[in-house]
C-alpha positions in Angstrom: -31.0 -47.6 -6.3 -32.9 -46.5 -3.2 -29.6 -46.4 -1.2 -28.1 -44.2 -3.9 -31.1 -41.8 -3.8 -30.9 -41.7 0.0 -27.2 -40.9 0.0 -27.8 -38.2 -2.6 -30.6 -36.7 -0.5 -28.4 -36.7 2.6 -25.6 -35.0 0.7 -28.0 -32.3 -0.6 -29.4 -31.7 2.9 -25.9 -31.4 4.3 -24.9 -28.8 1.7 -28.2 -26.9 2.5 -27.3 -26.9 6.2 -23.8 -25.7 5.5 -25.1 -22.9 3.4 -27.6 -21.9 6.1 -24.9 -22.0 8.7 -22.5 -19.8 6.7 -25.3 -17.3 6.0 -26.0 -17.0 9.7 -22.3 -16.5 10.4 -22.1 -13.9 7.6 -25.0 -11.8 8.9 -23.9 -12.1 12.6 -20.3 -10.9 11.7 -19.3 -7.3 11.1 -18.6 -7.0 7.4 -16.3 -4.2 6.4 -15.7 -3.4 2.7 -12.8 -1.0 2.6 -13.2 0.4 -1.0 -16.3 1.2 -3.0 -16.6 3.8 -5.8 -20.4 4.4 -5.9 -20.0 8.1 -5.1 -18.0 8.8 -8.3 -20.4 6.6 -10.3 -23.4 8.4 -8.9 -22.0 11.9 -9.7 -20.8 11.0 -13.2 -24.1 9.2 -14.1 -26.4 11.6 -12.2 -27.7 8.8 -9.9 -28.5 8.7 -6.2 -27.4 5.5 -4.4 -30.3 5.7 -2.0 -32.5 4.7 -4.9 -32.9 1.3 -6.5 -29.9 1.1 -9.0 -30.1 -2.6 -9.7 -28.9 -3.3 -13.2 -27.1 0.1 -13.3 -24.5 -0.2 -10.6 -22.9 -2.7 -8.2 -24.2 -0.9 -5.2 -27.1 1.0 -3.6 -28.3 1.5 -0.1 -30.8 -1.3 0.0 -28.4 -3.8 -1.6 -25.6 -3.0 1.0 -28.1 -4.3 3.6 -29.0 -7.3 1.5 -25.4 -8.3 1.2 -24.8 -7.9 4.9 -22.4 -5.0 4.5 -22.1 -3.3 7.9 -19.3 -0.8 7.2 -18.6 0.7 3.8 -15.7 2.9 3.1 -16.8 5.2 0.3 -13.9 6.1 -2.0 -13.4 9.8 -2.9 -11.7 9.7 -6.3 -10.6 11.7 -9.3 -7.9 11.1 -11.8 -4.7 13.1 -12.3 -6.3 15.6 -14.6 -7.8 17.2 -11.4 -4.7 19.2 -10.5 -4.2 22.3 -8.4 -7.5 24.1 -7.8 -9.6 21.1 -8.9 -8.7 18.0 -6.9 -9.6 19.3 -3.4 -12.9 20.8 -4.8 -13.8 17.5 -6.4 -13.1 15.6 -3.2 -15.4 17.9 -1.3 -18.1 17.5 -3.9 -18.1 13.8 -3.4 -18.2 14.1 0.4 -21.1 16.5 0.0 -22.9 13.8 -2.0 -22.4 11.3 0.8 -23.6 13.8 3.4 -26.8 14.4 1.3 -27.6 10.7 1.2 -27.0 10.4 5.0 -29.3 13.4 5.6 -32.1 11.9 3.6 -31.7 8.4 5.3 -30.8 9.0 9.0 -32.4 5.7 10.0 -30.4 3.6 7.4 -26.9 5.2 7.2 -24.7 7.2 9.5 -21.3 8.9 9.1 -18.7 7.0 11.1 -15.4 8.6 12.2 -14.5 6.6 15.3 -14.5 2.9 16.4 -17.1 3.8 19.0 -19.4 5.3 16.3 -18.8 2.2 14.2 -19.9 -0.1 17.0 -23.0 2.1 17.7 -24.1 2.4 14.1 -23.7 -1.3 13.5 -25.6 -2.1 16.6 -28.5 0.2 15.5 -28.7 -1.6 12.1 -27.4 1.4 10.2 -24.8 1.3 7.4 -21.6 2.7 9.0 -20.4 5.1 6.3 -16.7 5.9 6.3 -14.7 7.9 3.9 -11.4 7.2 2.2 -9.6 9.5 -0.3 -8.1 7.6 -3.2 -5.2 9.7 -4.3 -2.9 12.2 -2.5 -3.1 14.6 -5.4 -6.5 15.8 -3.9 -4.7 17.6 -1.0 -2.8 19.6 -3.7 0.4 19.6 -1.7 -1.2 21.3 1.3 -1.3 20.0 4.8 -4.2 22.3 5.7 -6.2 20.5 3.0 -5.3 17.2 4.6 -6.5 18.5 7.9 -9.7 19.8 6.4 -10.5 16.4 4.8 -9.9 14.7 8.2 -12.4 17.1 9.8 -15.0 16.2 7.2 -14.7 12.6 8.1 -11.9 11.1 5.9 -10.2 8.3 7.8 -7.8 7.0 5.2 -5.9 8.4 2.3 -4.3 6.4 -0.5 -1.0 8.1 -1.0 -1.2 8.0 -4.8 -3.6 6.9 -7.4 -2.2 5.8 -10.8 -0.7 9.2 -11.1 2.2 10.3 -8.9 2.2 13.4 -6.8 5.0 15.9 -6.2 5.8 13.9 -3.1 5.1 10.2 -3.9 5.5 8.0 -6.9 2.7 5.6 -8.0 2.9 1.9 -8.9 2.0 2.7 -12.4 4.8 5.3 -12.8 7.4 3.1 -11.1 6.6 0.0 -13.2 7.7 0.0 -16.9 4.9 -1.1 -19.2 2.1 -0.9 -16.7 0.5 2.1 -18.4 -0.4 0.1 -21.5 -1.2 -3.2 -19.7 -4.7 -2.2 -18.8 -5.1 0.6 -21.4 -4.9 3.2 -18.6 -3.5 6.1 -20.7 -5.4 8.9 -18.9 -2.9 9.6 -16.1 0.3 11.7 -16.8 3.6 9.9 -16.4 6.3 10.9 -14.0 9.3 12.7 -15.5 12.4 10.5 -15.9 14.3 12.8 -13.6 11.9 12.3 -10.7 13.3 10.2 -7.8 11.1 7.3 -6.8 9.4 7.1 -3.4 8.6 9.6 -0.8 10.4 12.9 -0.6 10.7 15.0 2.6 7.2 16.4 2.0 5.8 12.9 1.5 7.3 11.8 4.8 5.8 14.9 6.5 2.4 14.0 5.1 2.6 10.4 6.4 3.6 11.7 9.8 0.7 14.2 9.8 -1.7 11.4 9.0 -0.4 9.5 12.0 -0.9 12.5 14.2 -4.5 13.1 12.9 -5.5 9.4 13.1 -5.9 9.0 9.3 -4.9 5.6 8.1 -2.1 5.4 5.5 -3.3 3.4 2.5 -0.6 1.8 0.4 -2.7 0.5 -2.6 -1.6 2.1 -5.9 1.8 3.2 -4.6 5.1 2.3 -6.2 7.4 -0.1 -4.5 9.8 2.6 -3.3 7.0 4.7 -2.0 5.7 1.6 -0.2 9.0 1.0 1.6 9.5 4.6 2.4 6.0 4.8 3.9 6.5 1.6 5.9 9.7 3.0 7.4 8.0 6.4 8.1 4.7 5.5 9.7 4.3 4.8 13.4 0.9 3.3 13.0 -0.4 0.2 11.2 -1.2 0.7 7.5 -4.0 -0.6 5.3 -3.8 -1.7 1.7 -7.4 -1.0 0.8 -7.8 -2.8 -2.5 -4.9 -4.9 -3.8 -4.0 -8.5 -4.4 -1.1 -11.0 -4.5 1.7 -10.5 -7.1 2.8 -14.1 -6.9 -0.5 -15.3 -8.2 -1.2 -12.4 -10.6 2.0 -10.4 -11.4 0.6 -7.0 -12.3 1.9 -3.6 -11.1 -0.9 -3.0 -8.5 -0.3 -6.2 -6.5 1.9 -6.9 -3.5 5.0 -9.0 -3.6 5.8 -11.4 -0.8 8.2 -9.1 1.0 5.6 -6.3 0.9 3.0 -8.7 2.3 5.4 -9.7 5.1 6.2 -6.0 5.8 2.5 -5.1 6.2 2.1 -8.0 8.6 5.1 -6.9 10.6 3.7 -3.4 10.7 0.4 -4.8 12.1 -1.5 -3.8 9.0 -4.2 -5.4 6.8 -4.3 -6.2 3.1 -7.9 -6.0 1.6 -8.4 -7.9 -1.5 -9.6 -6.2 -4.7 -12.3 -8.0 -6.8 -11.1 -6.8 -10.2 -10.5 -9.7 -12.5 -7.3 -8.2 -13.9 -5.7 -8.2 -10.4 -6.9 -11.7 -9.6 -6.3 -13.7 -12.8 -3.0 -13.6 -14.7 -4.8 -14.7 -17.8 -7.3 -11.9 -17.8 -5.2 -9.3 -19.5 -4.7 -11.5 -22.6 -8.4 -12.4 -22.7 -9.4 -8.7 -22.3 -6.9 -7.6 -25.0 -8.4 -10.2 -27.4 -11.9 -8.8 -26.6 -10.7 -5.3 -27.4 -9.1 -6.5 -30.6 -12.4 -8.1 -31.7 -14.1 -4.7 -31.1 -11.2 -2.5 -32.1 -13.1 -0.5 -34.8 -15.9 0.3 -32.4 -13.6 1.2 -29.5 -11.5 3.5 -31.7 -14.6 5.2 -32.8 -15.7 5.7 -29.2 -12.2 7.1 -28.3 -12.7 9.9 -30.8 -15.7 11.2 -28.8 -14.5 10.5 -25.2 -11.0 11.1 -23.7 -11.4 8.5 -21.0 -10.5 5.0 -22.1 -12.4 3.5 -19.2 -15.6 5.0 -20.5 -15.1 3.3 -23.9 -14.3 0.0 -22.2 -17.3 0.1 -19.9 -19.6 0.9 -22.8 -18.4 -2.1 -24.7 -18.6 -4.3 -21.6 -22.2 -3.4 -21.1 -23.1 -3.8 -24.8 -21.5 -7.3 -25.1 -22.4 -8.5 -21.7 -22.7 -12.2 -22.6 -19.3 -12.2 -24.2 -17.8 -10.4 -21.3 -19.0 -13.0 -18.8 -16.7 -15.6 -20.4 -13.7 -13.3 -19.5 -14.4 -13.5 -15.8 -12.3 -15.8 -13.5 -14.0 -18.1 -11.0 -14.8 -16.8 -7.5 -12.5 -19.4 -6.1 -9.5 -17.4 -7.4 -10.3 -14.6 -5.0 -10.2 -17.0 -2.1 -6.9 -18.4 -3.5 -5.4 -14.9 -3.0 -6.8 -14.8 0.5 -5.4 -18.3 1.3 -2.0 -17.2 0.0 -1.8 -14.3 2.4 -3.0 -16.4 5.3 -0.4 -19.1 4.7 2.3 -16.5 4.3 1.6 -14.2 7.3 -1.5 -15.4 9.1 -5.2 -14.6 9.2 -4.8 -11.3 11.1 -3.6 -9.5 8.0 -6.3 -9.9 5.3 -9.7 -8.4 4.6 -12.0 -7.4 1.7 -11.8 -4.2 -0.4 -14.1 -5.0 -3.4 -13.6 -1.9 -5.6 -17.3 -2.3 -6.6 -18.4 0.5 -8.9 -14.8 1.2 -9.7 -14.2 -2.0 -11.8 -15.8 -3.3 -14.9 -15.1 -7.0 -14.3 -15.4 -9.1 -11.2 -15.2 -12.9 -10.6 -18.0 -15.2 -11.5 -21.0 -15.0 -9.1 -19.7 -11.8 -7.4 -22.0 -9.6 -9.5 -22.7 -6.8 -6.9 -22.7 -6.1 -3.2 -25.5 -8.6 -2.5 -23.1 -11.5 -3.3 -20.8 -11.0 -0.3 -22.4 -14.0 1.6 -21.0 -16.3 -1.1 -17.5 -15.4 0.1 -18.3 -16.4 3.7 -19.8 -19.6 2.3 -16.6 -20.4 0.4 -14.5 -19.7 3.5 -16.5 -22.1 5.5 -16.1 -24.7 2.8 -12.3 -24.2 2.9 -12.3 -25.0 6.6 -11.8 -21.5 8.1 -13.0 -21.3 11.7 -15.8 -18.9 12.7 -13.2 -16.8 14.6 -11.0 -16.6 11.5 -13.9 -15.6 9.2 -15.0 -12.8 11.6 -11.4 -11.5 11.4 -11.3 -11.6 7.6 -14.8 -10.0 7.2 -14.1 -7.0 9.5 -12.4 -7.5 12.8 -8.9 -7.1 11.3 -9.8 -3.7 9.8 -11.4 -2.6 13.1 -8.2 -3.4 15.0 -6.2 -1.2 12.6 -8.8 1.5 12.8 -8.6 1.5 16.6 -4.8 1.5 16.5 -4.8 4.7 14.3 -7.5 6.5 16.2 -6.2 9.4 18.3 -7.8 9.4 21.8 
């Protein structure tokens, strides 16, 4: 009996030491999260993320620090209803919001547009704030708008969101049935006559991004757009918030040949934390949830045009029920393992999509939970060097490769 208790105590102590060791590694590494939607959430809900928003959002300035986030790429987003005369204005409104937070907190957060600034800001203990535009429709088919956004600090642009542009087709529009899979009926569909992929203007935009030093982001894009962009770019790409199609076959995830192409290009795939992109069973569970609350959801849809608002409202109202829909955190690391085994540890990172998703894996409740990922990587036998690459060094390498000297 005493021997059993002693062995149990030793085991508990070893687990404690491992957790302490992984936590130390986590906070000594540079953690880069390549996609967070708090700016949109803050504007829509009339919040400021330099205030305590615990219980309201996934993110705020203090919690970034608590989770060991050193570099956050703030997503600039609007849906396809923001057409000509609206998209560019909306993008600048969100950039203005970030600028205002930085101006109020110069000792805690700093705009970051170069690798040198990133290094300096992290060394000074500030959150290195970068900007990524999620959806090429916000440049409104104008290269001068692309240039303007670059001058304001944008360092990546996702070529499309769920809606296609006049020059690039999205994954949602290229994939039959995807529009109803997640209830995303807000974005307009591409006309049947439209040719898939990048057209001449799309290739011109990719080349201009290369010239500027703006990273090409291939999340959300259709397969043909993906291949056209890979063939056009002269710089490494990023995939800012996507997962593995072989594990979870949904329209937004990358197939093996795409993963291999990103690796050959020297790029990095950053994993999205959304349950529906991680777990192939989530869609069915979510649809069952919606069916159970169909009358209430239908009633909500009569007052709001955005299906995401209705879904988020129900998710918050039935929080205990929603928790059972979430996959285990281990599944996120399974996606990471898959990419590492396929193409190596140099081509994977983290792009949470916090504050842009309504369901994440168990335990990953907000930005304070990032250390749990490092702990899991340690448990799975990843070396310190490999973990540092995954947490941020892979992204920094691509950022440097894209930066114009």
